[in-house]
LUMZADO-733175 format. One record per residue: residue number from 0; residue in three letters; chain; x, y, z of N, C-alpha, C in turn. Coordinates in Angstrom, 1 decimal. Atoms other than C-alpha are relative to their C-alpha. Layout:
// LUMZADO-733175
- NUM:ALA:A:X:Y:Z:X:Y:Z:X:Y:Z
...
***
This chain:
// LUMZADO-733175
- 0:MET:A:1.1:-0.9:0.0:81.4:56.8:192.0:-0.4:0.4:1.4
- 1:THR:A:0.2:-0.4:-1.4:81.9:57.8:195.6:-0.9:1.2:0.2
- 2:ASP:A:1.0:-1.1:-0.1:79.2:60.1:196.9:0.4:0.9:1.2
- 3:THR:A:-0.3:-1.0:-1.0:81.1:62.0:199.6:0.2:1.3:-0.6
- 4:ALA:A:-0.1:-1.3:0.5:81.4:65.7:199.2:1.2:0.2:-0.9
- 5:PRO:A:-1.1:-0.2:0.8:83.6:66.2:196.2:0.5:1.4:0.0
- 6:VAL:A:-0.6:-1.3:0.1:86.0:69.1:195.8:-0.2:0.6:-1.4
- 7:ARG:A:0.1:-0.6:1.3:85.1:71.4:193.0:1.2:0.7:-0.5
- 8:PRO:A:-1.2:-0.7:0.5:87.9:72.6:190.7:-0.3:1.5:-0.1
- 9:ALA:A:0.1:-1.5:0.0:88.6:76.3:190.6:-0.3:0.5:-1.4
- 10:ALA:A:0.3:-0.5:1.3:88.4:76.5:186.8:-0.2:-1.2:-0.9
- 11:ALA:A:0.3:1.1:1.0:87.3:74.5:183.8:1.1:0.0:-1.1
- 12:THR:A:-0.9:0.1:1.2:89.4:73.3:180.9:-0.8:0.2:-1.2
- 13:PRO:A:0.7:-0.2:1.2:88.6:73.9:177.3:-0.9:-1.2:-0.4
- 14:ALA:A:0.8:1.2:0.4:87.2:70.3:177.0:-1.2:-0.1:0.9
- 15:GLN:A:1.1:0.2:-0.9:84.8:70.8:179.8:-1.3:0.7:-0.5
- 16:ALA:A:1.3:-0.6:0.3:81.1:71.6:179.3:-0.2:1.2:0.8
- 17:PRO:A:0.2:-1.2:-0.8:79.7:74.9:180.6:-0.2:-0.4:1.4
- 18:THR:A:0.0:0.3:-1.4:80.0:75.1:184.3:-1.3:-0.3:0.5
- 19:ALA:A:1.3:0.4:-0.6:77.3:73.3:186.2:0.2:0.3:1.5
- 20:PRO:A:-0.1:-0.3:-1.4:76.5:73.9:189.9:0.9:-1.1:0.7
- 21:ALA:A:-0.8:0.9:-0.8:78.8:72.3:192.5:-0.7:-1.2:0.5
- 22:ALA:A:0.6:1.3:-0.4:78.2:68.7:193.4:0.4:-0.3:1.5
- 23:SER:A:-0.4:0.5:-1.3:78.2:67.1:196.9:-0.6:-1.3:0.2
- 24:ALA:A:0.5:1.4:-0.2:77.3:63.9:198.5:-1.5:-0.1:0.0
- 25:ARG:A:1.4:0.2:0.0:73.9:62.4:198.0:-0.5:0.0:1.5
- 26:THR:A:0.4:0.1:-1.4:73.8:61.9:201.8:0.3:1.3:0.8
- 27:ARG:A:-0.4:-1.2:-0.7:75.4:65.3:202.7:-0.4:1.3:-0.7
- 28:GLY:A:0.2:-1.2:0.8:74.4:67.7:200.0:-1.3:0.7:0.4
- 29:THR:A:1.2:-0.7:-0.1:71.6:70.1:199.7:-0.9:-0.3:-1.2
- 30:ALA:A:0.9:0.3:1.1:68.5:69.9:197.5:0.4:0.7:-1.3
- 31:SER:A:-0.4:-0.7:1.2:70.1:72.4:195.1:1.2:-0.6:-0.7
- 32:ASP:A:-1.1:0.7:0.6:73.0:70.1:194.3:-0.5:-0.9:-1.1
- 33:PRO:A:0.5:0.9:1.0:72.6:68.3:191.0:0.1:-1.4:0.3
- 34:ILE:A:0.0:1.4:-0.3:73.7:65.0:192.3:-0.9:-0.4:1.2
- 35:GLN:A:0.9:0.2:-1.1:71.7:65.4:195.5:-1.5:0.0:-0.5
- 36:ALA:A:1.4:-0.2:0.4:68.5:66.4:193.6:-0.5:-1.2:-0.7
- 37:PRO:A:0.6:1.2:0.7:66.1:63.9:192.1:0.5:0.0:-1.4
- 38:GLY:A:-0.6:0.1:1.3:67.5:62.6:188.9:-1.0:-0.2:-1.2
- 39:THR:A:0.8:0.3:1.1:66.2:62.0:185.4:-0.3:-1.4:-0.1
- 40:PRO:A:0.3:1.4:0.1:64.4:58.7:185.1:0.6:-0.6:-1.2
- 41:GLU:A:-0.6:0.7:1.1:66.0:56.1:182.9:-1.0:-0.1:-1.2
- 42:ALA:A:1.0:0.1:1.1:62.7:55.8:180.9:0.0:1.3:-0.8
- 43:VAL:A:-0.1:-1.2:0.7:63.1:59.4:179.9:1.2:0.0:-1.0
- 44:TRP:A:-1.2:0.2:0.9:66.6:58.7:178.5:-0.3:-0.9:-1.1
- 45:ARG:A:0.2:1.0:1.0:65.5:55.6:176.7:-1.0:0.5:-1.1
- 46:ALA:A:1.0:-0.5:0.9:62.7:57.5:175.0:0.6:1.2:-0.9
- 47:TRP:A:-0.6:-1.1:0.7:65.1:60.2:173.7:0.3:-0.3:-1.5
- 48:PRO:A:-0.3:0.3:1.4:65.2:60.3:169.9:1.4:0.4:-0.4
- 49:GLY:A:-1.3:-0.5:0.3:68.6:62.0:170.0:1.1:-1.1:0.0
- 50:TRP:A:-1.0:1.1:0.1:70.4:58.6:170.4:0.4:-0.2:-1.4
- 51:ALA:A:-0.3:0.3:1.4:70.1:58.2:166.6:1.0:1.0:-0.6
- 52:ASP:A:-0.9:-1.0:0.6:72.1:61.4:166.1:1.5:-0.2:0.5
- 53:LEU:A:-1.3:0.3:-0.5:75.1:60.1:168.1:0.7:-1.0:-0.9
- 54:PRO:A:-0.7:1.0:0.9:77.7:58.5:165.7:0.5:-1.2:0.8
- 55:GLU:A:-0.5:1.3:-0.6:78.6:54.9:166.5:1.5:-0.1:-0.3
- 56:ILE:A:-1.4:0.1:0.3:82.4:54.4:166.8:0.4:-1.4:0.3
- 57:PRO:A:-0.5:1.3:-0.2:84.3:51.2:166.5:1.0:-0.1:1.2
- 58:VAL:A:-0.9:0.2:-1.1:86.3:49.8:169.4:1.3:-0.7:-0.5
- 59:GLY:A:-1.3:0.5:0.4:89.9:49.4:168.2:0.1:-0.1:-1.6
- 60:PRO:A:-0.8:0.9:-0.8:91.8:47.6:167.0:1.0:0.8:0.9
- 61:PHE:A:-1.0:-0.6:-0.9:93.9:48.6:170.0:0.9:-1.0:0.6
- 62:THR:A:-0.9:1.0:-0.7:97.0:46.9:171.5:-0.1:0.2:1.5
- 63:ARG:A:0.0:-0.2:-1.5:96.9:48.6:174.9:-0.8:1.3:0.3
- 64:VAL:A:0.9:-1.1:-0.3:94.3:50.9:176.5:0.1:0.2:1.6
- 65:VAL:A:-0.1:-0.4:-1.4:94.6:52.7:179.9:-1.4:0.6:0.4
- 66:VAL:A:1.3:-0.4:-0.5:91.3:53.2:181.7:0.1:0.6:1.4
- 67:VAL:A:-0.2:-0.7:-1.3:91.2:55.8:184.5:-1.4:0.0:0.7
- 68:ALA:A:1.2:0.0:-0.9:88.7:55.5:187.4:0.3:0.9:1.2
- 69:ALA:A:-0.2:-0.9:-1.2:88.3:58.2:190.1:-0.3:-0.9:1.2
- 70:HIS:A:0.3:0.9:-1.1:86.8:55.5:192.4:-0.3:-1.4:-0.6
- 71:PRO:A:0.3:1.4:0.4:86.4:51.7:192.2:-1.5:-0.1:-0.4
- 72:ASP:A:1.3:0.2:0.6:83.3:51.1:190.0:-0.2:1.0:-1.1
- 73:ASP:A:0.2:-1.0:1.1:83.5:54.2:187.8:0.3:-0.7:-1.4
- 74:GLU:A:-0.4:0.6:1.3:85.3:52.2:185.1:-1.0:-1.0:-0.5
- 75:VAL:A:1.0:1.0:0.4:82.6:49.5:185.1:-1.3:0.8:-0.4
- 76:LEU:A:1.3:-0.7:0.3:79.6:51.9:185.2:0.1:0.8:-1.3
- 77:GLY:A:-0.1:-0.8:1.2:80.9:54.2:182.5:0.5:-0.6:-1.2
- 78:PHE:A:-0.8:0.5:1.2:83.0:52.0:180.3:0.1:-1.5:0.1
- 79:GLY:A:-0.1:1.4:-0.2:82.5:48.4:181.5:-0.3:-0.9:-1.2
- 80:GLY:A:0.3:0.8:1.2:80.9:47.1:178.3:1.1:0.1:-1.0
- 81:THR:A:-1.1:-0.1:1.0:83.7:48.5:176.2:1.2:-0.7:0.5
- 82:ILE:A:-1.1:0.8:-0.6:86.3:47.0:178.6:-0.2:-1.5:-0.4
- 83:ALA:A:0.3:1.4:0.4:84.6:43.6:177.9:0.3:-0.2:-1.5
- 84:LEU:A:-0.3:0.1:1.4:84.8:44.3:174.1:1.5:0.0:-0.2
- 85:LEU:A:-1.5:0.0:0.2:88.5:45.2:174.4:0.7:-1.2:0.5
- 86:ALA:A:-0.6:1.2:-0.5:89.3:42.2:176.5:-0.2:-1.2:-0.9
- 87:ALA:A:0.3:1.1:1.0:87.6:39.9:174.0:0.9:0.1:-1.2
- 88:ALA:A:-0.8:-0.2:1.2:89.7:41.4:171.3:1.5:-0.2:0.3
- 89:GLY:A:-1.4:0.2:-0.3:92.9:40.7:173.1:0.8:1.2:0.4
- 90:THR:A:-0.7:-1.2:-0.4:93.7:44.3:174.1:0.5:-0.1:1.4
- 91:ARG:A:-0.6:-0.1:-1.4:96.0:44.8:177.1:-0.6:1.2:0.7
- 92:ILE:A:0.7:-1.0:-0.7:94.1:46.8:179.6:0.7:0.3:1.4
- 93:THR:A:-0.5:-0.5:-1.3:95.5:48.9:182.5:-1.1:0.9:0.6
- 94:VAL:A:1.0:-0.8:-0.7:93.0:50.3:185.0:0.8:0.9:1.1
- 95:ALA:A:-0.6:-0.9:-1.0:94.4:53.4:186.9:-1.0:0.4:1.0
- 96:MET:A:1.0:-0.3:-1.1:92.5:53.6:190.2:0.5:1.2:0.8
- 97:VAL:A:-0.5:-1.3:-0.6:92.9:57.2:191.3:-0.1:0.0:1.5
- 98:THR:A:0.2:0.1:-1.4:91.4:56.8:194.8:-0.4:-1.5:0.3
- 99:ASP:A:0.4:1.4:-0.4:90.6:53.6:196.8:-1.5:0.0:0.4
- 100:GLY:A:1.4:0.0:-0.2:87.0:54.7:197.3:-0.4:-0.1:1.5
- 101:GLU:A:0.2:0.2:-1.4:87.4:54.8:201.1:-1.1:0.9:0.6
- 102:GLY:A:0.9:-1.0:-0.5:85.0:57.7:201.4:-1.4:-0.2:-0.3
- 103:SER:A:1.4:0.2:0.4:81.8:56.2:200.1:-1.0:0.0:1.1
- 104:HIS:A:0.9:0.0:-1.1:80.3:55.7:203.5:0.7:0.5:1.3
- 105:PRO:A:-0.7:-0.6:-1.2:81.9:58.1:206.0:-0.7:-0.2:1.3
- 106:ASP:A:0.8:0.1:-1.2:79.1:57.6:208.5:-0.4:-1.4:0.3
- 107:SER:A:0.4:1.4:-0.2:78.9:53.8:208.3:0.3:-0.5:1.4
- 108:THR:A:-0.2:0.6:-1.3:78.5:51.9:211.5:0.5:-1.4:-0.1
- 109:VAL:A:-0.4:1.4:0.3:79.6:48.7:209.8:1.4:-0.2:-0.5
- 110:LEU:A:-1.3:0.1:0.6:82.7:49.3:207.8:0.8:1.3:0.2
- 111:THR:A:-0.9:-1.2:-0.1:85.7:51.6:208.4:0.5:0.4:-1.3
- 112:ALA:A:-0.6:-0.4:1.3:87.5:53.5:205.7:1.0:-1.1:-0.4
- 113:ASP:A:-0.9:1.1:0.4:90.2:50.8:205.8:-0.7:-1.2:-0.5
- 114:ASP:A:0.8:1.1:0.4:87.6:48.1:205.5:-0.5:0.2:-1.5
- 115:LEU:A:0.5:-0.3:1.3:86.2:49.9:202.4:1.1:-0.1:-1.1
- 116:VAL:A:-1.1:0.2:0.9:89.6:50.0:200.8:0.2:-1.4:-0.5
- 117:ARG:A:-0.1:1.5:0.3:89.9:46.2:201.0:-1.2:-0.5:-0.8
- 118:VAL:A:1.2:0.6:0.7:86.3:45.5:200.0:-0.1:0.5:-1.4
- 119:ARG:A:0.2:-0.5:1.4:86.3:47.8:197.0:1.1:-0.5:-0.9
- 120:ALA:A:-1.0:0.6:0.9:89.6:46.5:195.7:-0.4:-1.4:-0.4
- 121:ALA:A:0.4:1.3:0.4:88.3:43.0:195.8:-1.2:0.0:-0.9
- 122:GLU:A:1.2:-0.2:0.9:85.0:44.1:194.2:0.5:0.3:-1.5
- 123:THR:A:-0.6:-0.4:1.3:87.1:45.7:191.4:0.5:-1.2:-0.8
- 124:ARG:A:-0.6:1.1:0.6:89.0:42.5:190.7:-1.1:-1.0:-0.5
- 125:ASP:A:1.1:0.9:0.4:85.8:40.4:190.7:-0.8:0.6:-1.2
- 126:ALA:A:0.8:-0.6:1.1:84.0:42.9:188.4:0.8:-0.2:-1.3
- 127:LEU:A:-0.8:0.2:1.2:86.9:42.8:185.9:0.0:-1.4:-0.5
- 128:ALA:A:0.1:1.5:0.4:86.8:39.0:185.9:-1.3:-0.2:-0.7
- 129:GLU:A:1.3:0.2:0.7:83.1:39.2:185.0:0.0:0.6:-1.4
- 130:LEU:A:-0.1:-0.6:1.3:84.0:41.4:182.1:0.9:-0.8:-1.0
- 131:GLY:A:-1.0:0.7:0.7:86.5:38.9:180.9:1.4:0.6:-0.1
- 132:ALA:A:-1.2:-0.8:0.0:89.3:41.2:181.8:0.8:-0.3:1.3
- 133:ALA:A:-0.7:0.4:-1.3:90.8:39.3:184.8:1.5:0.3:-0.1
- 134:GLN:A:-1.5:-0.2:0.1:94.3:39.8:183.4:0.3:1.5:-0.1
- 135:ALA:A:-0.3:-1.4:0.0:93.9:43.6:183.4:0.9:0.4:1.2
- 136:ALA:A:-0.9:-0.5:-1.0:96.6:45.4:185.4:-0.8:1.2:0.8
- 137:VAL:A:0.7:-1.1:-0.8:95.0:47.5:188.3:1.1:0.7:0.7
- 138:VAL:A:-1.0:-0.8:-0.6:97.3:50.3:189.3:-0.6:1.0:1.0
- 139:PRO:A:0.5:-1.0:-0.9:96.2:52.1:192.5:0.9:1.2:0.2
- 140:LEU:A:-0.8:-1.2:-0.3:97.3:55.7:192.9:-0.1:0.5:1.4
- 141:HIS:A:0.1:-0.3:-1.4:96.1:56.0:196.5:-0.2:1.5:0.3
- 142:VAL:A:0.3:-1.4:-0.3:94.9:59.6:196.2:-1.2:0.0:1.0
- 143:PRO:A:1.1:0.0:-0.9:92.6:60.5:199.1:-1.3:0.3:-0.7
- 144:ASP:A:1.4:-0.1:0.6:88.9:60.1:198.2:-0.5:1.4:0.3
- 145:THR:A:0.6:-1.4:-0.1:87.2:63.5:197.6:1.1:1.0:-0.2
- 146:ARG:A:-1.0:-1.0:0.1:90.6:65.2:197.2:0.9:-0.1:-1.3
- 147:VAL:A:-0.8:0.1:1.2:91.7:64.4:193.7:0.4:1.3:-0.6
- 148:GLY:A:-0.4:-1.4:0.5:91.7:68.1:192.7:1.2:0.5:0.6
- 149:ALA:A:-1.2:-0.5:-0.7:94.3:68.8:195.3:1.3:-0.8:-0.4
- 150:HIS:A:-1.2:0.8:0.4:96.6:66.1:193.8:0.1:-0.2:-1.5
- 151:GLU:A:0.1:0.2:1.4:95.9:66.7:190.2:1.3:-0.1:-0.8
- 152:ASP:A:-1.3:0.0:0.6:99.5:67.4:189.2:0.6:-1.4:0.1
- 153:ARG:A:-0.6:1.4:-0.2:100.7:64.1:190.7:-0.8:-1.0:-0.8
- 154:VAL:A:0.8:1.0:0.8:97.8:62.2:189.0:0.3:0.1:-1.4
- 155:ALA:A:-0.4:-0.2:1.4:98.6:63.8:185.6:1.3:-0.6:-0.3
- 156:ALA:A:-1.3:0.6:0.3:102.2:62.8:185.9:0.0:-1.5:0.0
- 157:ARG:A:0.0:1.5:-0.1:101.5:59.2:186.9:-0.8:-0.5:-1.2
- 158:LEU:A:0.7:0.4:1.2:98.9:58.9:184.1:0.8:0.1:-1.2
- 159:ALA:A:-0.9:-0.1:1.2:101.4:60.1:181.6:1.0:-1.2:-0.1
- 160:GLU:A:-0.9:1.1:0.0:103.8:57.4:182.7:-0.8:-1.3:-0.5
- 161:LEU:A:0.8:1.2:0.3:101.0:54.7:182.4:-0.4:0.1:-1.5
- 162:ALA:A:0.5:-0.2:1.4:99.8:56.1:179.0:1.1:-0.1:-1.0
- 163:GLU:A:-1.1:0.0:1.0:103.2:56.1:177.4:0.0:-1.3:-0.9
- 164:GLY:A:0.1:1.2:0.8:103.0:53.8:174.4:-1.4:-0.6:-0.2
- 165:ALA:A:1.3:0.6:0.1:99.3:53.1:174.8:-0.7:0.6:-1.3
- 166:ASP:A:0.8:-0.5:1.2:96.8:53.5:171.9:-1.1:0.9:0.4
- 167:LEU:A:1.1:-0.8:-0.4:94.1:55.1:174.0:0.0:0.2:1.5
- 168:LEU:A:0.2:-0.3:-1.5:93.5:56.8:177.4:-1.5:0.3:0.1
- 169:VAL:A:1.4:-0.3:-0.2:90.0:56.8:178.8:-0.2:0.4:1.5
- 170:ALA:A:0.1:-0.5:-1.4:88.8:58.7:181.9:-1.4:0.6:0.2
- 171:PRO:A:1.3:-0.6:-0.3:85.8:60.2:183.6:-0.1:1.4:-0.7
- 172:TRP:A:0.2:-1.3:0.7:84.3:63.3:181.8:0.3:1.1:1.0
- 173:THR:A:-0.3:-1.2:-0.7:85.5:66.7:182.9:-1.2:0.9:0.4
- 174:GLY:A:1.1:-0.8:-0.4:82.0:68.0:183.2:-1.0:-0.8:0.8
- 175:ASP:A:0.9:1.0:-0.6:80.5:65.2:185.3:-0.7:0.6:1.3
- 176:VAL:A:0.6:-0.6:-1.2:79.6:67.6:188.2:0.3:-0.9:1.2
- 177:HIS:A:-0.5:0.7:-1.2:81.6:65.5:190.7:1.5:0.4:0.0
- 178:GLY:A:-1.3:-0.5:0.0:84.9:67.0:191.7:1.1:-1.0:-0.3
- 179:ASP:A:-1.0:1.0:0.2:86.9:63.8:191.8:0.0:-0.5:-1.5
- 180:HIS:A:0.1:0.4:1.4:85.6:62.7:188.4:0.6:1.1:-1.0
- 181:GLU:A:-0.4:-1.1:0.9:86.3:66.1:186.8:1.6:0.1:0.1
- 182:ALA:A:-1.5:-0.1:-0.2:89.9:66.3:188.3:0.7:-1.2:-0.7
- 183:ALA:A:-0.7:1.1:0.7:90.7:62.8:187.1:-0.1:0.1:-1.5
- 184:GLY:A:0.1:-0.2:1.5:89.4:63.7:183.6:1.0:1.0:-0.4
- 185:ARG:A:-1.0:-1.1:0.4:91.5:66.9:183.5:1.4:-0.6:0.0
- 186:ALA:A:-1.4:0.6:0.0:94.6:64.9:184.6:0.2:-0.9:-1.1
- 187:ALA:A:-0.2:0.9:1.1:94.0:62.4:181.9:0.2:0.8:-1.3
- 188:LEU:A:-0.2:-0.8:1.1:93.7:65.1:179.3:1.4:0.6:-0.1
- 189:ARG:A:-1.4:-0.5:0.0:97.0:66.6:180.4:1.0:-1.2:-0.3
- 190:ALA:A:-0.9:1.2:0.3:98.6:63.1:180.3:-0.1:-0.3:-1.5
- 191:ALA:A:0.1:0.3:1.4:97.2:62.6:176.8:0.7:1.0:-0.8
- 192:ALA:A:-0.8:-1.0:0.7:98.6:65.9:175.6:1.5:-0.2:0.1
- 193:ALA:A:-1.5:0.2:-0.1:102.0:65.1:177.0:0.5:-1.2:-0.7
- 194:THR:A:-0.4:1.3:0.7:102.1:61.6:175.4:-0.4:-0.1:-1.4
- 195:GLY:A:0.6:0.1:1.3:100.2:62.2:172.2:-1.0:-1.1:-0.2
- 196:VAL:A:1.0:1.1:0.0:97.7:59.5:173.1:-1.4:0.5:0.0
- 197:PRO:A:1.4:-0.5:0.1:94.1:60.0:172.1:-0.7:-0.3:1.4
- 198:CYS:A:0.7:0.2:-1.3:91.7:60.4:175.1:-1.5:0.1:-0.2
- 199:TRP:A:1.5:0.0:-0.1:88.0:59.5:175.5:-0.4:0.3:1.4
- 200:LEU:A:0.5:-0.3:-1.3:86.0:60.8:178.4:-1.4:-0.6:0.1
- 201:TYR:A:1.3:0.6:-0.2:83.0:58.8:179.8:-0.7:0.7:1.2
- 202:PRO:A:0.8:-0.6:-1.1:80.2:60.3:181.9:-0.5:-1.1:0.9
- 203:VAL:A:0.6:0.9:-1.0:78.9:58.7:185.1:-1.2:0.7:0.6
- 204:TRP:A:1.1:-0.7:-0.7:76.8:61.2:187.1:-0.8:0.8:-1.0
- 205:MET:A:0.8:-0.8:0.9:75.7:63.1:184.0:-1.4:-0.6:-0.3
- 206:TRP:A:1.3:0.6:0.3:72.9:60.6:183.4:-1.0:0.3:1.1
- 207:HIS:A:0.9:-0.4:-1.1:71.5:61.6:186.8:-0.5:1.4:-0.1
- 208:TRP:A:0.3:-1.4:-0.1:71.6:65.4:186.6:-0.4:0.6:-1.3
- 209:ALA:A:0.3:-0.6:1.3:71.3:66.1:182.9:-1.4:-0.6:-0.5
- 210:THR:A:1.2:0.4:0.7:68.3:65.7:180.6:0.3:-0.2:-1.4
- 211:PRO:A:-0.3:0.2:1.4:68.1:64.6:177.0:0.1:1.3:-0.7
- 212:GLY:A:-0.2:-1.2:0.7:69.5:67.3:174.8:0.5:1.2:0.8
- 213:ASP:A:-0.5:-1.0:-1.0:70.8:69.2:177.8:1.1:0.9:-0.6
- 214:SER:A:-1.0:-0.9:0.6:72.7:72.3:176.7:1.4:0.0:0.7
- 215:ARG:A:-1.3:0.1:-0.8:75.4:71.7:179.4:0.8:-1.1:-0.5
- 216:VAL:A:-0.7:1.2:0.5:76.4:68.5:177.6:0.5:0.2:-1.4
- 217:PRO:A:-0.5:-0.2:1.4:78.7:68.7:174.5:-0.3:-1.2:-0.9
- 218:TRP:A:0.5:1.2:0.8:76.6:66.3:172.4:0.8:0.0:-1.3
- 219:GLU:A:-0.7:0.0:1.3:78.6:67.4:169.3:1.3:-0.8:0.1
- 220:ARG:A:-1.2:0.8:-0.2:81.6:65.5:170.8:-0.3:-1.4:0.4
- 221:ALA:A:0.4:1.3:-0.5:79.6:62.5:171.9:-0.1:-1.1:-1.1
- 222:ALA:A:0.1:1.1:0.9:79.8:59.1:170.3:-0.5:-1.2:0.9
- 223:ARG:A:0.5:1.1:-0.7:78.2:55.8:171.2:0.7:-1.3:-0.4
- 224:ILE:A:-0.6:1.3:0.2:79.5:52.3:171.5:-1.0:-1.0:0.3
- 225:ALA:A:1.0:1.0:-0.1:77.1:49.5:170.9:0.4:-1.2:0.8
- 226:LEU:A:-0.3:1.2:-0.8:77.0:46.6:173.4:-0.9:-1.1:-0.4
- 227:PRO:A:0.8:1.2:0.3:75.8:43.2:172.2:-0.6:-0.6:1.2
- 228:PRO:A:0.7:0.6:-1.2:73.5:41.2:174.5:1.0:-0.7:0.9
- 229:ASP:A:-0.9:0.7:-0.9:76.3:39.0:175.8:0.9:1.0:0.8
- 230:VAL:A:-0.8:-1.0:-0.7:78.4:42.1:176.7:-0.8:0.7:1.0
- 231:ARG:A:0.8:-0.6:-1.0:75.5:43.7:178.4:-0.2:-0.9:1.2
- 232:ALA:A:0.1:0.9:-1.1:75.1:40.6:180.5:1.2:0.0:0.8
- 233:ARG:A:-1.2:0.0:-0.7:78.7:40.7:181.4:0.1:1.3:0.9
- 234:LYS:A:0.0:-1.3:-0.7:78.4:44.4:182.4:-0.9:-0.1:1.2
- 235:ARG:A:0.9:0.1:-1.1:75.4:43.7:184.5:0.5:-0.8:1.2
- 236:ALA:A:-0.6:0.8:-1.0:77.2:40.9:186.3:1.1:0.7:0.7
- 237:ALA:A:-1.1:-0.7:-0.5:80.2:43.1:186.8:-0.5:1.1:1.0
- 238:ALA:A:0.5:-1.1:-0.9:78.2:46.0:188.3:-0.6:-0.6:1.3
- 239:ALA:A:0.5:0.7:-1.2:76.5:43.5:190.7:1.1:-0.4:1.0
- 240:ARG:A:-1.1:0.4:-0.9:79.9:42.7:192.1:0.3:1.1:1.0
- 241:PHE:A:-0.2:-1.1:-1.0:80.0:46.1:193.8:-1.1:0.1:1.0
- 242:VAL:A:1.1:0.2:-1.0:77.8:45.0:196.6:0.1:1.2:1.0
- 243:SER:A:-0.1:-1.0:-1.0:79.2:47.7:198.9:-0.6:1.3:-0.5
- 244:GLN:A:0.6:-1.2:0.5:77.7:50.3:196.6:-1.4:-0.2:-0.4
- 245:THR:A:1.4:0.2:0.4:74.5:48.7:195.4:-0.9:-0.5:1.0
- 246:GLU:A:0.8:0.5:-1.1:73.3:47.2:198.7:0.3:0.8:1.2
- 247:PRO:A:-0.3:-0.7:-1.2:73.0:48.8:202.1:1.1:-0.8:0.8
- 248:LEU:A:-1.0:0.7:-0.8:76.0:48.0:204.4:-0.6:-0.4:1.3
- 249:GLY:A:0.7:0.3:-1.3:73.6:47.9:207.4:-1.3:0.8:0.1
- 250:PRO:A:1.3:-0.7:-0.2:70.4:49.4:208.8:0.0:1.5:0.2
- 251:GLY:A:-0.1:-1.5:-0.3:71.7:52.9:209.6:0.0:0.8:-1.2
- 252:PRO:A:0.0:-0.9:1.1:71.3:55.9:207.4:1.4:0.2:-0.7
- 253:GLY:A:-1.4:-0.1:0.5:75.1:56.1:207.0:0.4:-1.2:-0.8
- 254:ASP:A:-0.3:1.2:0.7:75.0:52.6:205.5:-0.8:-0.2:-1.3
- 255:ALA:A:0.9:0.1:1.2:72.6:53.3:202.6:0.7:-0.3:-1.3
- 256:ALA:A:-0.6:0.3:1.3:73.3:52.1:199.1:0.2:1.2:-0.8
- 257:ILE:A:-0.4:-1.1:0.8:75.1:54.5:196.9:-0.7:-0.1:-1.4
- 258:LEU:A:0.6:0.2:1.3:73.7:53.0:193.7:-1.3:-0.8:0.1
- 259:PRO:A:1.3:0.7:0.0:70.0:52.1:194.1:-0.3:-0.4:-1.5
- 260:PRO:A:0.4:0.5:1.4:68.3:50.3:191.1:-0.2:1.1:-1.0
- 261:GLU:A:0.3:-1.0:1.0:67.1:53.5:189.5:1.2:0.8:-0.5
- 262:GLU:A:-1.3:-0.6:0.5:70.6:54.9:189.4:0.8:-0.9:-0.8
- 263:LEU:A:-0.7:1.0:0.7:72.2:51.7:188.3:-0.5:-0.2:-1.4
- 264:ALA:A:0.6:0.2:1.3:69.7:51.5:185.4:0.6:0.9:-1.1
- 265:HIS:A:-0.6:-0.8:1.0:71.5:54.4:183.6:1.2:-0.6:-0.6
- 266:HIS:A:-1.3:0.6:0.5:74.6:52.2:183.2:-0.2:-1.4:-0.5
- 267:LEU:A:0.2:1.4:0.5:73.0:49.0:182.0:-0.8:0.1:-1.4
- 268:ARG:A:0.7:-0.1:1.3:71.8:50.2:178.5:0.7:-0.8:-1.0
- 269:GLU:A:-0.6:0.6:1.1:72.6:48.9:175.1:1.2:0.7:-0.6
- 270:THR:A:-1.1:-0.8:0.5:75.2:51.6:174.5:0.7:0.6:1.2
- 271:GLU:A:-0.7:-0.9:-0.9:77.9:53.5:176.3:0.4:1.2:-0.8
- 272:VAL:A:-0.3:-1.3:0.7:78.8:57.1:175.5:1.3:0.5:0.5
- 273:VAL:A:-1.2:-0.7:-0.3:82.1:58.8:175.3:0.1:1.3:-0.7
- 274:PHE:A:-0.3:-1.2:0.7:83.2:62.3:174.5:1.4:0.0:-0.5
- 275:ARG:A:-1.3:0.0:0.6:86.1:62.7:172.1:0.6:1.4:-0.2
***
């Protein structure tokens, strides 16, 4: 969920929601950017009666699932509870980490980009362990942070290799209004089409910039996955492992937390949502 200025794609795919304004970094953007602008409070989402209209889907049974993350933590924020459910069911899980997340704090006075690569990789392994998925294979693609769109062909080809023989491919939503998330999602859709593997897309930033019933969101393709209390506890513990994103790295403005409590609250609900 890196917040450096993402690269917007030139065009949308058929699976993408209507085009939303370009996104940029919370720390570098302008007030007109959806991610930079004040978000929708979690209390508003929780009060939305539309949750009852989203069909609940079962998780599996699946033998192998490939989960794509544009940055370390996307997979936990958007799909972590379901990863815990899959792991508990004995599903073999592969996490394709498109970037190393080195761009989350470009102006930090505490950690360099190389430091962030090491820190975020360790946080990912710790978070997966909290989800009961310590045995998951983490495959880094080492695409430059904020530049996934420029490497989309390579990402799609690698994801097709990883998805071969899997039961399900899961990736960030192509309408998330973050360039890296959208490019990773488009690459996953291409990989799914090439391999014949079903693909689910999970939103991350959507909960910030959208509002309940928002016409930019394809609610007709949305489904929810219920998370039991023990799974929610696992997800909360996993999200807390990303200290580099949830806590300030230092006192300077370039070291601010990327995921303050009000943002993290969107991802600690009783359900997760995917677009099919």
